[in-house]
KOLMIFI-880543 format. One record per residue (C-alpha): residue number from 1; x, y, z. Coordinates in nm, 3 decimals. Example, Ala and Ser with C-alpha at 12.3 -4.5 7.8 and 13.67 -1.06 7.14 Angstrom:
2
{node 1; {1.230; -0.450; 0.780}} {node 2; {1.367; -0.106; 0.714}} 
//
This chain:
155
{node 1; {8.379; 7.292; 9.490}} {node 2; {8.429; 7.667; 9.518}} {node 3; {8.786; 7.755; 9.616}} {node 4; {8.873; 8.102; 9.738}} {node 5; {9.155; 8.290; 9.900}} {node 6; {9.108; 8.566; 10.154}} {node 7; {9.303; 8.887; 10.200}} {node 8; {9.259; 9.009; 10.556}} {node 9; {9.218; 8.868; 10.903}} {node 10; {8.937; 9.069; 11.059}} {node 11; {8.594; 8.959; 11.177}} {node 12; {8.450; 8.967; 10.824}} {node 13; {8.724; 8.736; 10.698}} {node 14; {8.638; 8.495; 10.975}} {node 15; {8.283; 8.466; 10.836}} {node 16; {8.420; 8.328; 10.510}} {node 17; {8.634; 8.078; 10.699}} {node 18; {8.336; 7.962; 10.907}} {node 19; {8.129; 7.919; 10.592}} {node 20; {8.395; 7.694; 10.439}} {node 21; {8.426; 7.491; 10.758}} {node 22; {8.047; 7.446; 10.786}} {node 23; {8.005; 7.333; 10.426}} {node 24; {8.340; 7.177; 10.327}} {node 25; {8.190; 6.984; 10.039}} {node 26; {8.101; 7.317; 9.871}} {node 27; {8.368; 7.566; 9.986}} {node 28; {8.742; 7.561; 10.048}} {node 29; {8.960; 7.846; 10.169}} {node 30; {9.291; 7.783; 9.995}} {node 31; {9.490; 8.045; 10.187}} {node 32; {9.463; 8.370; 10.380}} {node 33; {9.697; 8.663; 10.313}} {node 34; {9.813; 8.833; 10.634}} {node 35; {10.113; 9.064; 10.596}} {node 36; {10.215; 9.046; 10.964}} {node 37; {10.400; 8.713; 11.003}} {node 38; {10.345; 8.683; 11.379}} {node 39; {9.975; 8.757; 11.347}} {node 40; {9.962; 8.506; 11.061}} {node 41; {10.110; 8.228; 11.273}} {node 42; {9.849; 8.285; 11.545}} {node 43; {9.568; 8.303; 11.287}} {node 44; {9.686; 7.983; 11.117}} {node 45; {9.685; 7.794; 11.447}} {node 46; {9.348; 7.936; 11.550}} {node 47; {9.163; 7.850; 11.228}} {node 48; {9.368; 7.566; 11.078}} {node 49; {9.399; 7.761; 10.752}} {node 50; {9.713; 7.813; 10.544}} {node 51; {9.842; 8.170; 10.589}} {node 52; {10.069; 8.345; 10.339}} {node 53; {10.238; 8.685; 10.358}} {node 54; {10.241; 8.804; 9.994}} {node 55; {9.996; 8.836; 9.710}} {node 56; {10.214; 8.615; 9.490}} {node 57; {10.195; 8.335; 9.750}} {node 58; {9.818; 8.373; 9.768}} {node 59; {9.780; 8.350; 9.391}} {node 60; {9.984; 8.027; 9.392}} {node 61; {9.718; 7.875; 9.620}} {node 62; {9.496; 7.787; 9.318}} {node 63; {9.161; 7.955; 9.381}} {node 64; {8.855; 8.066; 9.185}} {node 65; {8.849; 8.416; 9.336}} {node 66; {8.973; 8.633; 9.622}} {node 67; {8.767; 8.770; 9.907}} {node 68; {8.912; 9.114; 9.982}} {node 69; {8.829; 9.200; 10.341}} {node 70; {9.071; 9.462; 10.467}} {node 71; {9.082; 9.818; 10.599}} {node 72; {8.954; 10.087; 10.366}} {node 73; {9.287; 10.262; 10.326}} {node 74; {9.452; 9.976; 10.134}} {node 75; {9.156; 9.821; 9.955}} {node 76; {9.212; 10.020; 9.633}} {node 77; {9.578; 9.914; 9.612}} {node 78; {9.492; 9.546; 9.633}} {node 79; {9.206; 9.582; 9.386}} {node 80; {9.441; 9.730; 9.127}} {node 81; {9.690; 9.446; 9.175}} {node 82; {9.413; 9.187; 9.143}} {node 83; {9.269; 9.361; 8.834}} {node 84; {9.612; 9.349; 8.668}} {node 85; {9.642; 8.978; 8.742}} {node 86; {9.288; 8.902; 8.618}} {node 87; {9.188; 8.756; 8.958}} {node 88; {8.811; 8.773; 9.027}} {node 89; {8.731; 8.960; 9.349}} {node 90; {8.455; 8.969; 9.607}} {node 91; {8.529; 9.298; 9.784}} {node 92; {8.376; 9.300; 10.131}} {node 93; {8.455; 9.661; 10.206}} {node 94; {8.401; 9.979; 10.005}} {node 95; {8.646; 9.979; 9.714}} {node 96; {8.780; 10.329; 9.772}} {node 97; {8.789; 10.598; 10.039}} {node 98; {8.773; 10.905; 9.820}} {node 99; {8.611; 11.017; 9.499}} {node 100; {8.958; 11.028; 9.342}} {node 101; {9.028; 10.668; 9.447}} {node 102; {8.695; 10.553; 9.305}} {node 103; {8.758; 10.741; 8.979}} {node 104; {9.100; 10.576; 8.952}} {node 105; {8.949; 10.235; 9.016}} {node 106; {8.687; 10.299; 8.751}} {node 107; {8.958; 10.384; 8.496}} {node 108; {9.137; 10.060; 8.580}} {node 109; {8.810; 9.870; 8.564}} {node 110; {8.755; 9.999; 8.211}} {node 111; {9.113; 9.905; 8.118}} {node 112; {9.121; 9.553; 8.267}} {node 113; {8.750; 9.455; 8.266}} {node 114; {8.792; 9.250; 8.585}} {node 115; {8.532; 9.037; 8.754}} {node 116; {8.445; 9.217; 9.076}} {node 117; {8.152; 9.212; 9.318}} {node 118; {8.117; 9.459; 9.605}} {node 119; {7.939; 9.293; 9.897}} {node 120; {7.755; 9.517; 10.138}} {node 121; {7.498; 9.375; 10.375}} {node 122; {7.339; 9.680; 10.533}} {node 123; {7.094; 9.771; 10.257}} {node 124; {6.808; 9.849; 10.495}} {node 125; {6.995; 10.126; 10.676}} {node 126; {6.930; 10.493; 10.588}} {node 127; {7.284; 10.535; 10.458}} {node 128; {7.217; 10.279; 10.186}} {node 129; {6.890; 10.445; 10.092}} {node 130; {7.097; 10.762; 10.041}} {node 131; {7.345; 10.577; 9.824}} {node 132; {7.062; 10.434; 9.616}} {node 133; {6.939; 10.789; 9.561}} {node 134; {7.286; 10.892; 9.441}} {node 135; {7.286; 10.598; 9.197}} {node 136; {6.935; 10.675; 9.073}} {node 137; {7.028; 11.042; 9.023}} {node 138; {7.316; 10.934; 8.796}} {node 139; {7.580; 11.097; 9.015}} {node 140; {7.795; 10.784; 9.040}} {node 141; {7.856; 10.729; 8.671}} {node 142; {7.773; 10.412; 8.487}} {node 143; {7.655; 10.145; 8.732}} {node 144; {7.664; 9.800; 8.578}} {node 145; {7.520; 9.582; 8.850}} {node 146; {7.356; 9.623; 9.190}} {node 147; {7.226; 9.319; 9.374}} {node 148; {7.034; 9.346; 9.697}} {node 149; {6.926; 9.022; 9.856}} {node 150; {6.779; 8.944; 10.194}} {node 151; {6.625; 8.662; 10.386}} {node 152; {6.379; 8.911; 10.532}} {node 153; {6.066; 9.026; 10.359}} {node 154; {6.096; 9.391; 10.262}} {node 155; {5.777; 9.586; 10.339}} 
//
């Protein structure tokens, strides 16, 4: 069974909860980190999932990895904390807002060699074609892994 924790309570986080509830023999959400205690209580009642308020509490929940699904402005901070703790991460949002934030994350990636996957699902949109061009032109630095998968046939 794959056990994961979630940081965040938005609509993307809810997808990962629904997946676990639809296939409970394969997936288990061990806990969800929501900093706002009142919001956490409501979320816990709504989804029947354990909610914690700190990263330390989440890590105690015994999981294989963390799904990081939060607002852009704080994603980098959580990534650094997870890198330091050697917690594998599936990051559902862009890892950094600025070039400086991305450069800092890259330095920490080199230092800690964490397991991280950035999940983006809009690869057919023009924006992603532009990003691919940036990667192909070598403007992003060393790219180790890019996976694009779809249930649709690409023409």
